[in-house]
N, C-alpha and C positions, 0 to 999 in steps of 0.2 A: 728110546721111544720111537713111535710112527706115528702117523696121522691118526689113526684110530684112537691110541691113547693122548688125548689131548690135555693140556696142563690145566690145572683147577685154577679157580679165581684166586684163591690163597696164593698159590706157587707164582702167579702172574704179579701179584702184588709184592710179594717178598723177592722176585727176580728184579723188578723194577727198581726196589728198595735196595739192591745188592745184598740182601740177608739170608741168603740160601747158603747152605754148606758148599764148599769149593767143588765136590764132586757132583752135588745137585746142580749147582750153577751150570758147570760144563755138558751135563745132561740136558738142561733146560735150553742151553743155547743152542746145541746140537739139534735139538728138535724143533726149535723155533726156525732153524735155517731149512727144515725141510716141510714144515707145516704152516701154510698159508693162514689157517682160520686162526690160530695162536697168534702170528703176527698181527693180525688183524684186531685181536682180542686186547694184544699188550699194547697197541698203539691208542686203543680206546683208554685202558688204565692210566697210561702215561697223560693222556690228555686230561682226565680226571684229576690226576695229581697237580698239574699246572694249574686248573681251575681251583682247585683246594688252596694251591699257595698264593692265588691273586684275589681270593675272597677275605671277608672280614669274619666269618664262621665257617670255621674248619670243619668239614665231613670226615667222619672216621672210616676207615676201612672196615671189611666184614670182620665180625667177631672171631670168627676161627682164626685169620690172618694175625690178628692182633695177638692171641694168646701164644700162638706159634712163634711169633716175633719175640714176645718176652721170653719164652722158653728158649729161644735160640741166644738170647743176650747172657741169659742166666749161665747156659752153658759155656757159653765162651769166656765168662768169668772164670770159671773153673780150670780152664786149660793152661797148662805149663807151655811155655813158650820154647821151641825146640830149634835146633841150629837149622838156617836154611837150607835146605836140600833143593840145588836145582834141578826142574822138571823139564822133560823137553816141552817147549811150547807149541800148541796148537792151533790153529784159526777158531776164533770165538766169534759167536753173533750176540752183539750187546743191543740193548733198546736203543730205539730211534730217540734222538734228541738228546742222549746222555753219553754212552761210550760205544761208538759205532765201528765195528768190525776191527777192535783193537786185541792185541795178543798179550796184555800185560797181564800181571799177577793182580790179586785183588788189592795189595797195598800200593800197587803203583798208579792204581786209577785216580782220576781227577776227579774231584767233587763237582756236582751240577752247577752248570754256569746259570743262574738266574740273573745276575746283573744286566745281561743284554736284555732279558725279555724285559725287566723294569724299566732300563734305559729307553727302550722303545715306547711303553708305556707313557713315561714322563714326556717324551717328544709328542706324543699323541695329545696328551692333557693340554701342553703348551700350543698346540695347534688350533684344539678347540677353543681355548680361550682366546686364541688371535682371532680365529673366525667369528666368534661372539662378540669380541670388542669391535670389529669391522663393521658388523650388522648395526650395532649401537650407535657407531659415528653417523653412520649413513642414515639411520634414522632421525637422529639428531640433526642433521643437516636437513634431511626433508622438512622436518618440524619447522628448523629455523627459516627456509624458504617460504612454506606456508603463512608462518607470521608475518615475514616481510611483505608479502602480497598483500594479506589482510591490512596491514598499517596502511601501505600505499593507498589501496581502495578507499579506505576510512579518512585518509588524509584529502582525495580526491573529491570525496563526497563533501566534506566540511566545507572545502573551497567552492564548491558548487552551489552549497546551501548559502554560505556568505555572500557569493555574488548574487544569487537570486533575491536574497534579504536587502543587498544594497540598491537593486532594480527596484522592488517595491518602495523603498523610502524615496528614492528619487521622484517615482510617478506620484506618489501621495503628498510630497513635501509643497506647501502652498506656495513657497518662496521660490520655486523652481521656475527657472525661464522656459517660456515655451515659443517656438518660432516656426511659423509655416514658411516653406520654401517654394519658390517658383521660377519661372524664368524671368529674368529682370527685364522689365519695362521698359519699351523703345519709342521714341517719338513717332516714328513711322509704322508702327505695328501695334494693334490692340494687343490687350494682356491675355496672355496663354496661360490656362492653369494646369495643363498635363505636358510633361512630367511634374509631379511636385514631391515634396518631401515635409517632415515634420521632426523638429529637434526639441528634446527637453534637456534642459542642461542645469546643473546645481553649482554654482560656483566655488561654493565653501569647500566642497568636497571633490570637485573635479569630475563628477559623474555626469556621462552625457548618454542619452538615448537618441539614435537617427533612425528612421523610417523611410522609404522612398516608395514612390510607385510610377509605374508606366515609364520607366528611364529608357532612352534609347540604346541600342545594341552598342557595344564597343566593337571598334576594330581591332585585329590582332596586335598585342604586344602593347595594348594601352589598359589603361584603369581609371576608374574614378577616385578622386581624393577629396576627403571633406577637410574643410578649414574653420579654425576659429579665429575670429577678429578681434582682438583684444580692444576693451573700451579706453583702454589708457593712451595717449596719442604717442606715435612715435614705437609702439612696441609690434614685431613682427607679426605674420600670421603664424598660427600653432597648427601644425596638421595633427587631424583628430581621426585618421586613420584611411585605409584604401579599402574598396569593395568593387565587385563587380555584381551587376543584377543577373537575376535568374531567366527563363526562357519567357517568363511575363512582365519583366521590365521591373521587379521588386527587389530592393536590397535595404540592409541594415548595418548600422555599426553599435555596438553595444558595449559600454565602457571602457572605452579605449584609454590607455595611460596617459591621461593629462595632468598637468600641476593643479594643485588646490588653491583657490583664491584667487583666481584670474577671472575677473569681470568681462565680459563679452558684449559687443555693441551688434554683433551678428555673426552670420555662418555662410560659408559660399562652397560650391562644390566646382571643380574643375576636371577636366580630361588631362591625365598626366602618362607618361611612359610606365612599363611596368616597373614596380619598385619604388614609384613615388618620387616627388620632387622637394626641394629644401624650400622654395617658394612657391606661389600659385603661378600657374601658366594661362593667360589669357586666350580665350573668354571665360568668364564665370558662367557655367550653364545654369547653375541654380544658385540663388541668393535669398537671405531675410535678415531681416533688422528689427 
């Protein structure tokens, strides 16, 4: 054959399936060696056959090729096997992806290797499953993180609501002790009302609100400290919180951690070093009884 006489579609399918007669196989192999067009068509046929093997629905080859294949099988059944005669071997061009450039007789040709293709397909499925599993794990972690943030925000909101409710209860409670604080009176100086502060204290719950106005600025490294003076004799003063005024001299202490049930005879404010003190340091700059 030459390039002008190309192999038909039937011959290409039968050549790929190795069902041509031996002379025809040799002629087709010789033609394919010289004809680039038929080699390209053979590659397409082989690709279709691989696709057929990997799909659930098998596609049939052309009708003429099927009939020719059946006739070939019928003829082969009638042949009487003869003694093998060695023939000189000559180079043959076999289809790509099956028996390439072999010089074996038809009975020595290896079956098509489909297992490696299926093995790579299996590894591909495993890799896809691993990727999908990783994405699901990441999404589950992100959802869990969002849930943790939402729960933390809800808890903080509930704490703030509880604190606000406690402040309102303290302000409305008629039994709460209310004290106005000012500069201590001196025998040589007239009373001075500025700066001043106001304390609301509920002994049974230990709730305390402190508001101050027109406080003097503090020196560096110092702070104001509020003291609760217990009514029971012999009990030491209890620190009710540290605070520093703003640029207008205003300051507040809201709900400091105080023990419950401590009755107070009064309150005082002193100037202490940063970090506070265990006991009040004289002088007391604000006092209220």
